[in-house]
VOGU-3710 file (C-alpha; in Angstrom, 3 decimals, decimal comma):
1> mavrvafvll> 64,427/13,289/-34,960  60,867/12,717/-33,767  59,649/13,408/-37,313  62,094/10,865/-38,746  61,022/8,220/-36,252  57,375/8,891/-37,023  58,154/8,606/-40,753  59,865/5,225/-40,275  56,966/3,874/-38,230  54,383/5,225/-40,677
11> vlgltyglrl> 56,061/3,787/-43,780  56,777/0,407/-42,226  53,408/0,349/-40,483  51,723/0,664/-43,868  54,041/-2,013/-45,260  53,089/-4,435/-42,494  49,407/-3,513/-42,356  48,137/-3,001/-45,898  45,990/-5,960/-47,001  47,018/-7,787/-43,814
21> gshalidyde> 43,718/-9,658/-43,763  43,469/-10,249/-47,488  44,895/-13,779/-47,558  43,727/-16,852/-45,694  45,411/-18,240/-42,602  48,434/-20,444/-43,206  48,400/-23,986/-41,860  49,664/-25,291/-39,490  51,018/-22,824/-36,922  49,232/-19,596/-37,820
31> avyaqasrem> 45,873/-21,307/-38,221  46,075/-23,362/-35,018  47,021/-20,320/-32,929  44,206/-18,292/-34,475  41,710/-21,069/-33,739  42,896/-21,460/-30,143  42,465/-17,720/-29,604  39,062/-17,799/-31,273  37,785/-20,486/-28,931  39,148/-18,563/-25,937
41> hergdvllpt> 37,388/-15,424/-27,158  34,094/-17,220/-27,749  34,188/-18,670/-24,235  35,445/-15,464/-22,630  38,345/-17,471/-21,149  41,820/-15,889/-21,091  43,567/-18,828/-19,404  42,904/-22,134/-21,182  43,609/-22,387/-24,943  41,610/-25,078/-26,728
51> vggepfvekp> 41,415/-26,344/-30,312  38,296/-28,233/-31,252  37,272/-28,063/-27,609  40,390/-29,944/-26,460  43,099/-28,269/-24,314  45,929/-26,887/-26,442  48,914/-25,971/-24,275  51,814/-26,126/-26,715  52,757/-22,485/-26,091  52,291/-19,819/-23,409
61> pmlywsqyag> 49,432/-17,391/-24,027  50,857/-14,029/-25,114  49,990/-14,504/-28,787  46,545/-15,783/-27,820  45,965/-12,689/-25,697  46,948/-10,382/-28,566  44,558/-12,249/-30,881  41,829/-12,214/-28,240  42,105/-8,411/-28,207  42,265/-8,360/-32,017
71> yallgtnewg> 39,027/-10,325/-32,328  37,324/-8,003/-29,842  38,412/-4,894/-31,781  38,564/-6,070/-35,411  36,319/-9,125/-35,529  37,010/-12,846/-35,729  38,919/-12,769/-38,991  42,422/-12,641/-40,432  42,780/-8,989/-39,415  41,981/-9,814/-35,820
81> arggnalagl> 44,412/-12,734/-35,839  47,325/-10,770/-37,319  46,818/-7,200/-36,129  48,526/-7,599/-32,763  51,508/-9,287/-34,380  51,989/-6,402/-36,823  51,827/-3,906/-33,943  54,478/-5,943/-32,112  56,692/-5,585/-35,187  56,346/-1,804/-35,050
91> allfvvfalt> 56,893/-1,778/-31,289  60,176/-3,644/-31,691  61,421/-1,073/-34,217  60,704/1,683/-31,702  62,427/-0,286/-28,920  65,520/-0,762/-31,075  65,659/2,962/-31,807  64,893/4,152/-28,275  67,282/1,800/-26,472  70,278/2,163/-28,817
101> rrtlgdrsai> 70,283/5,930/-29,515  72,102/6,821/-26,294  74,898/4,360/-27,053  75,123/4,491/-30,845  73,688/7,948/-31,585  70,517/9,015/-33,355  71,656/8,218/-36,889  72,745/4,664/-36,120  69,629/4,080/-34,038  67,271/5,163/-36,826
111> rsawvlgtat> 69,340/3,203/-39,334  69,020/0,121/-37,113  65,236/0,423/-37,297  65,338/0,753/-41,095  67,644/-2,245/-41,522  65,628/-4,467/-39,198  62,249/-3,334/-40,498  63,153/-4,054/-44,125  64,977/-7,377/-43,686  63,181/-10,093/-45,654
121> ayllitriav> 62,508/-12,379/-42,681  61,164/-9,483/-40,632  58,868/-8,317/-43,422  57,433/-11,842/-43,548  57,095/-12,464/-39,819  55,194/-9,207/-39,239  52,464/-10,418/-41,598  52,113/-13,956/-40,178  50,709/-14,465/-36,669  53,107/-16,817/-34,899
131> tdllftlwmi> 54,715/-16,598/-31,461  58,204/-15,596/-32,559  57,742/-11,860/-33,089  56,285/-11,206/-29,633  59,051/-13,404/-28,229  61,646/-11,367/-30,123  60,150/-8,068/-28,946  60,624/-8,922/-25,285  63,888/-10,802/-25,774  65,586/-7,841/-27,469
141> tsllcahral> 64,038/-5,435/-24,953  65,578/-7,529/-22,188  69,020/-7,536/-23,825  69,068/-3,784/-24,477  67,820/-2,958/-20,976  70,494/-5,244/-19,510  73,166/-3,432/-21,510  71,890/-0,093/-20,217  71,920/-1,489/-16,671  75,576/-2,508/-16,934
151> etksrrwfla> 76,686/0,756/-18,521  74,869/2,967/-16,012  75,075/0,551/-13,039  71,339/1,074/-12,619  69,310/-1,541/-10,775  66,109/-0,132/-12,288  67,295/-0,978/-15,793  68,254/-4,471/-14,601  64,779/-4,980/-13,171  63,312/-3,753/-16,466
161> asaaaglaml> 65,466/-6,349/-18,260  64,234/-9,028/-15,847  60,591/-8,099/-16,386  61,088/-8,185/-20,168  62,688/-11,641/-19,893  59,623/-12,778/-17,961  57,380/-11,442/-20,732  59,529/-13,312/-23,281  58,845/-16,442/-21,245  55,114/-15,687/-21,458
171> akglvgillp> 55,545/-15,517/-25,225  57,460/-18,759/-25,786  58,553/-20,472/-22,600  61,698/-20,938/-20,519  64,011/-20,030/-23,400  62,846/-16,428/-22,851  64,843/-16,362/-19,614  67,652/-18,810/-20,407  68,989/-17,214/-23,596  69,205/-13,543/-22,522
181> ggallihall> 70,402/-14,595/-19,064  73,141/-16,768/-20,549  74,253/-14,070/-23,004  74,369/-11,435/-20,255  76,405/-13,672/-17,947  78,981/-14,481/-20,660  79,216/-10,788/-21,583  79,673/-9,771/-17,939  82,431/-12,358/-17,513  84,276/-11,138/-20,618
191> tkrvrvilqp> 84,029/-7,487/-19,557  84,890/-8,301/-15,914  81,591/-6,939/-14,596  80,025/-10,142/-13,359  80,053/-8,856/-9,773  77,662/-6,079/-10,783  74,873/-8,368/-11,955  75,466/-10,977/-9,235  75,204/-8,580/-6,313  72,264/-9,682/-4,137
201> twvipgmlla> 70,328/-6,427/-4,541  70,289/-7,061/-8,307  70,160/-10,785/-8,930  67,660/-11,842/-6,260  64,857/-9,350/-7,055  65,657/-9,661/-10,772  65,273/-13,444/-10,806  62,153/-13,295/-8,672  60,586/-10,679/-10,948  61,420/-12,629/-14,129
211> llvgsswtla> 60,051/-15,883/-12,724  56,963/-14,230/-11,267  56,063/-12,575/-14,572  57,037/-15,588/-16,668  55,176/-18,151/-14,574  52,079/-16,029/-13,835  49,935/-17,754/-16,474  51,222/-21,202/-15,518  50,305/-20,648/-11,876  46,908/-19,140/-12,712
221> lgathgfefl> 46,005/-21,962/-15,112  47,193/-24,600/-12,676  45,224/-23,082/-9,811  41,992/-23,115/-11,847  42,374/-26,210/-14,048  45,025/-28,339/-12,381  48,715/-28,725/-13,241  48,435/-31,788/-15,484  49,114/-29,567/-18,512  52,733/-29,053/-17,381
231> eklfgehhvs> 53,718/-32,467/-18,726  52,662/-31,468/-22,233  53,861/-27,851/-22,050  57,322/-28,526/-20,628  57,818/-32,252/-21,095  56,677/-32,472/-24,723  57,051/-28,970/-26,096  60,224/-27,967/-24,289  62,306/-31,076/-23,576  61,021/-33,519/-26,212
241> rflepmqgha> 60,954/-30,845/-28,922  64,618/-30,132/-28,177  65,674/-33,796/-28,101  63,555/-35,218/-30,946  62,195/-33,712/-34,176  58,457/-33,057/-33,970  56,003/-33,207/-36,896  58,862/-33,931/-39,295  60,649/-30,623/-38,630  64,207/-31,926/-38,614
251> gpfwyylpvl> 67,335/-30,576/-40,276  71,152/-30,700/-40,274  73,280/-28,723/-37,827  73,907/-25,993/-40,440  70,148/-25,632/-41,148  69,961/-22,041/-39,910  72,970/-20,632/-41,785  71,132/-20,257/-45,128  68,025/-19,135/-43,199  70,001/-16,250/-41,669
261> llgflpwtaf> 71,781/-15,333/-44,911  68,561/-15,260/-46,932  66,408/-13,845/-44,147  68,674/-10,831/-43,636  68,533/-9,848/-47,313  68,945/-7,188/-48,684  71,433/-6,358/-45,895  73,383/-9,628/-45,717  76,344/-8,351/-47,705  76,784/-5,391/-45,304
271> llparwaeak> 76,977/-7,556/-42,162  80,552/-8,773/-42,646  82,225/-5,361/-43,132  80,159/-4,092/-40,211  81,450/-6,980/-38,134  85,010/-5,676/-38,032  84,173/-1,976/-38,104  85,673/-0,150/-35,137  83,189/0,895/-32,439  83,274/4,593/-31,558
281> depsrhliql> 83,607/4,063/-27,778  83,498/1,444/-25,032  79,696/1,391/-24,502  79,226/0,818/-28,230  81,799/-1,964/-28,189  80,090/-3,559/-25,206  76,695/-3,415/-26,922  77,994/-5,000/-30,130  79,738/-7,705/-28,109  76,559/-8,507/-26,157
291> lwiyallalv> 74,534/-8,753/-29,368  77,086/-11,062/-31,001  77,182/-13,268/-27,913  73,410/-13,561/-27,918  73,244/-14,188/-31,689  75,863/-16,956/-31,529  74,372/-18,484/-28,380  70,902/-18,556/-29,947  72,303/-19,976/-33,192  74,106/-22,806/-31,367
301> ffsisatklv> 71,074/-23,509/-29,146  68,597/-23,786/-32,024  71,105/-25,664/-34,197  71,531/-28,319/-31,502  67,767/-28,619/-31,092  66,359/-31,607/-32,974  63,215/-29,703/-34,040  63,990/-26,932/-36,509  61,755/-24,254/-38,039  62,893/-21,188/-39,963
311> nyvtpifpcf> 61,104/-18,767/-37,619  63,004/-19,947/-34,512  65,975/-17,657/-35,255  63,860/-14,501/-35,589  65,485/-12,947/-32,448  68,871/-12,977/-34,186  67,836/-10,508/-36,900  67,551/-7,458/-34,596  71,095/-8,214/-33,407  72,328/-8,291/-37,007
321> aiitaagmer> 70,459/-5,057/-37,796  71,987/-3,094/-34,923  75,474/-4,461/-35,637  75,167/-3,556/-39,330  73,839/-0,052/-38,677  76,513/0,683/-36,075  79,263/-0,560/-38,388  78,114/1,795/-41,143  78,295/4,904/-38,949  81,898/5,947/-39,637
331> vanerprgew> 81,616/5,495/-43,418  77,962/6,412/-43,991  78,719/9,756/-45,639  81,524/8,431/-47,821  81,553/6,720/-51,166  81,671/2,936/-50,591  85,269/1,682/-50,601  87,005/-1,600/-49,903  84,790/-4,154/-48,215  81,883/-1,692/-48,181
341> amaawisvag> 82,130/-1,228/-51,954  82,137/-4,995/-52,436  79,087/-5,300/-50,199  77,340/-2,497/-52,087  77,913/-4,120/-55,472  76,791/-7,515/-54,164  73,586/-5,862/-52,967  73,025/-4,210/-56,348  73,726/-7,481/-58,168  71,195/-9,190/-55,915
351> tfglaglvff> 68,553/-6,625/-56,882  69,262/-7,219/-60,586  68,908/-10,958/-59,929  65,623/-10,383/-58,115  64,281/-8,433/-61,079  65,245/-11,287/-63,396  63,533/-13,807/-61,109  60,291/-11,808/-61,166  60,322/-11,670/-64,970  60,856/-15,446/-65,008
361> lptifgalpy> 58,017/-16,199/-62,543  55,312/-16,813/-65,193  57,471/-19,545/-66,707  58,148/-21,085/-63,291  54,488/-21,045/-62,225  53,354/-22,318/-65,612  55,644/-25,341/-65,292  54,779/-26,170/-61,665  51,948/-28,622/-62,497  54,448/-30,654/-64,524
371> wvgdkvlref> 57,304/-30,456/-61,996  55,556/-31,296/-58,746  55,072/-34,930/-57,866  52,059/-36,749/-56,529  53,295/-36,401/-52,938  53,483/-32,603/-53,248  50,030/-32,437/-54,822  48,616/-34,333/-51,866  49,952/-31,611/-49,573  49,327/-28,608/-51,859
381> pglgseills> 46,587/-29,535/-54,326  46,400/-25,989/-55,707  49,734/-26,561/-57,450  47,992/-28,959/-59,788  46,273/-26,089/-61,584  48,111/-23,493/-63,630  48,973/-20,333/-61,684  48,485/-17,413/-64,043  50,206/-14,142/-63,215  49,086/-10,849/-64,683
391> kdavlgvgga> 51,583/-9,489/-67,206  51,059/-5,994/-65,801  51,863/-7,267/-62,286  55,031/-9,007/-63,463  56,182/-5,996/-65,456  55,385/-3,654/-62,571  57,201/-5,644/-59,905  60,129/-6,637/-62,091  60,459/-3,152/-63,554  60,495/-1,582/-60,090
401> fllvavlgai> 63,324/-3,853/-58,963  65,224/-3,219/-62,193  64,907/0,565/-61,777  66,118/0,422/-58,185  69,051/-1,771/-59,208  70,113/0,815/-61,786  69,836/3,597/-59,206  71,881/1,496/-56,773  74,617/1,045/-59,379  74,739/4,806/-59,939
411> vcvrgtlehl> 75,012/5,406/-56,197  77,849/2,883/-55,915  79,802/4,972/-58,428  78,855/8,509/-57,425  76,922/8,476/-54,139  77,507/7,659/-50,480  76,792/4,595/-48,421  73,933/6,428/-46,700  72,288/7,020/-50,083  72,582/3,304/-50,814
421> vritaatavv> 71,020/2,464/-47,454  68,010/4,630/-48,294  67,632/3,083/-51,738  67,948/-0,442/-50,322  65,310/0,233/-47,662  63,017/1,771/-50,274  63,513/-1,281/-52,484  62,402/-3,591/-49,689  59,324/-1,491/-48,905  58,228/-1,017/-52,511
431> gtllvvfcll> 58,967/-4,638/-53,347  56,927/-5,888/-50,407  53,940/-3,708/-51,306  54,087/-4,807/-54,933  54,190/-8,461/-53,879  51,296/-7,931/-51,449  49,110/-6,218/-54,065  50,158/-8,087/-57,213  51,512/-11,553/-56,450  50,063/-12,577/-53,100
441> pvldahllrp> 46,412/-12,492/-54,275  47,246/-14,995/-57,016  49,050/-17,346/-54,637  46,259/-16,998/-52,077  43,646/-17,903/-54,688  45,463/-21,146/-55,526  47,103/-22,276/-52,292  45,213/-20,873/-49,283  41,717/-19,572/-49,968  40,209/-22,762/-51,534
451> lgriartaaa> 40,521/-24,772/-48,327  38,663/-22,081/-46,372  35,867/-21,973/-48,941  35,347/-25,705/-49,026  35,542/-25,833/-45,219  32,583/-23,423/-45,091  30,699/-25,709/-47,478  31,508/-28,664/-45,236  30,299/-26,724/-42,194  26,952/-26,154/-43,896
461> negeapvalv> 26,598/-29,916/-44,490  28,187/-31,468/-41,403  26,104/-33,591/-39,080  26,793/-35,148/-35,712  30,007/-36,917/-36,725  33,252/-34,982/-37,260  34,255/-34,081/-40,813  36,934/-36,569/-41,888  40,055/-35,065/-43,428  41,298/-37,972/-45,510
471> girhrpstlf> 45,031/-37,794/-46,118  45,063/-34,111/-45,151  46,919/-33,526/-41,896  47,653/-30,392/-39,934  44,848/-28,258/-41,376  43,327/-26,445/-38,353  42,263/-23,632/-40,694  39,277/-25,861/-41,536  38,089/-25,295/-37,960  38,641/-21,549/-38,145
481> ygirrieyvp> 36,642/-21,279/-41,369  33,573/-23,039/-40,068  33,859/-26,758/-39,340  33,063/-27,539/-35,705  34,930/-30,846/-35,399  37,459/-32,637/-37,581  38,988/-36,105/-37,600  42,282/-36,856/-39,331  42,101/-40,101/-41,327  45,335/-41,444/-42,930
491> edhapsvntl> 44,549/-42,497/-46,485  47,008/-45,417/-46,241  45,351/-46,861/-43,119  42,577/-49,103/-44,451  40,713/-49,703/-41,154  40,347/-45,953/-40,542  39,104/-45,276/-44,079  36,713/-48,236/-43,960  34,984/-46,821/-40,867  33,779/-43,905/-43,009
501> fagpdarial> 31,490/-46,331/-44,880  30,533/-48,512/-41,918  28,045/-46,330/-40,016  24,294/-46,042/-40,484  24,578/-42,506/-41,866  26,656/-40,940/-44,604  29,923/-39,388/-43,393  31,326/-36,168/-44,811  34,946/-36,373/-45,905  37,319/-33,717/-47,236
511> ttsamlsdlt> 40,188/-34,900/-49,401  42,164/-33,844/-52,483  41,771/-34,772/-56,123  45,063/-36,679/-55,952  43,683/-38,902/-53,173  40,127/-39,268/-54,428  40,800/-42,577/-56,182  42,093/-44,064/-52,905  38,801/-43,151/-51,270  36,567/-44,409/-54,065
521> argeieviar> 38,375/-47,757/-53,926  37,029/-48,236/-50,383  33,362/-47,542/-51,029  30,714/-45,494/-52,782  30,981/-41,698/-52,550  28,901/-38,722/-53,604  30,748/-35,525/-54,540  29,361/-32,437/-52,807  31,834/-29,793/-54,003  35,202/-29,284/-55,665
531> dtgyvlvhcl> 37,545/-26,325/-55,280  41,072/-26,001/-56,714  42,219/-29,532/-55,941  40,065/-30,105/-52,852  37,031/-32,412/-52,956  34,185/-32,644/-50,429  32,255/-35,933/-50,516  29,587/-37,995/-48,770  30,858/-41,465/-47,880  27,696/-43,552/-48,323
541> pr> 26,974/-46,469/-45,971  27,513/-49,932/-47,387
//
């Protein structure tokens, strides 16, 4: 079993790590976190995050600490920013295996790791440095330790769950304690074991430990810099974010349903038959119940929240993975029948559809400049130029998916469900690597890398005044790639644009080709550089 676990971690580690630093940082979230960590590292300060020299306390510091260590070991680059996140993804796979094997058995535990590690959303989140994966690591650790505590009536496991909840709070805030605590309480009530977790020798030290760990950074930062930051951290980014949409990230109540269905691909079709599969014993049934309670509680919580982002529901995917793997256990060595056969054929059909989509990508990318409107070009100027995909890359990626789909169809007729699981996992791994090596470089060259290049050019020309980003908001990657200070200038706000031409010296401005005419209408400019839809100019004094 140790060899199989090592194989899973090696294969998925390569999937998460290969070319991890090959594409530029993604604005807004990934880039702003990377810049905050960079400034902390340059100052040698592990307490106060800053962006552009100003305090940045939107999130607790766990991601910043992982990036701080990454910069120290790997350099101040994309590798350093993302390396800790990828390791957290591997760590969570090991946690899922180690903390479910006693209850579900070795085969279901290793299958849980495969299913989680190859789910589409998980493959994406391991390669993008945001707070949600570290949050998920400690959240799921807390849930699984709490389950072990209830099953074994062990206070040590309960304290481990409490400590993990505190670490989840250090990753993303109070929700790290509220969600697992709420799920555990509901589960204990339903299984008539609430007295176990509420006994004073459990609940008092557990709550104290969780709060001590979770609030350690808050107390340390407040003691050294004052507690004024609490208004922004909790008032704005906890309460206000929940009550009002921030930065335009709103959505309907059902926003996360398609996110979960698409994010759990290629395993989505197997979740429903697993849902009503009979658990082998009471501990297994209790574990599945706890995971469903948490998944539904988290779904309702984030659906009610006014601010919605696709990565918020990342902690639900490990629950789905364990439920799916456990449900497969009794039928894994049989030919798919009934609901399992339907799920298997849906999965195979999805792979055929994916192959067709890949073959159609050149047509889609070739038509993008004609489909996108002026508003989209202002946000993503690289879409204004034709994105050319290599025919060999398209044939390689599409052909690989087509081959796997054919193999999956053969397995549906003559093989077992376990064979299909292996083929599906292999499809996800091979598909991800092909995308990383063949498609991602093309997208990076058009959509991400140009802004970093022109930011370096701006850094070489900037003077005392900040570089003005005209009509380009939420681009902290410009700071990471060299500019010392930036100023956001709305292109539709005439007084702000006019100030660029009012000083005694020329101001440097960064805008897009789609907005260049708006700038030239305000005054005389001198073009310094152009790069894939971005334009760097001198705004000359009147």
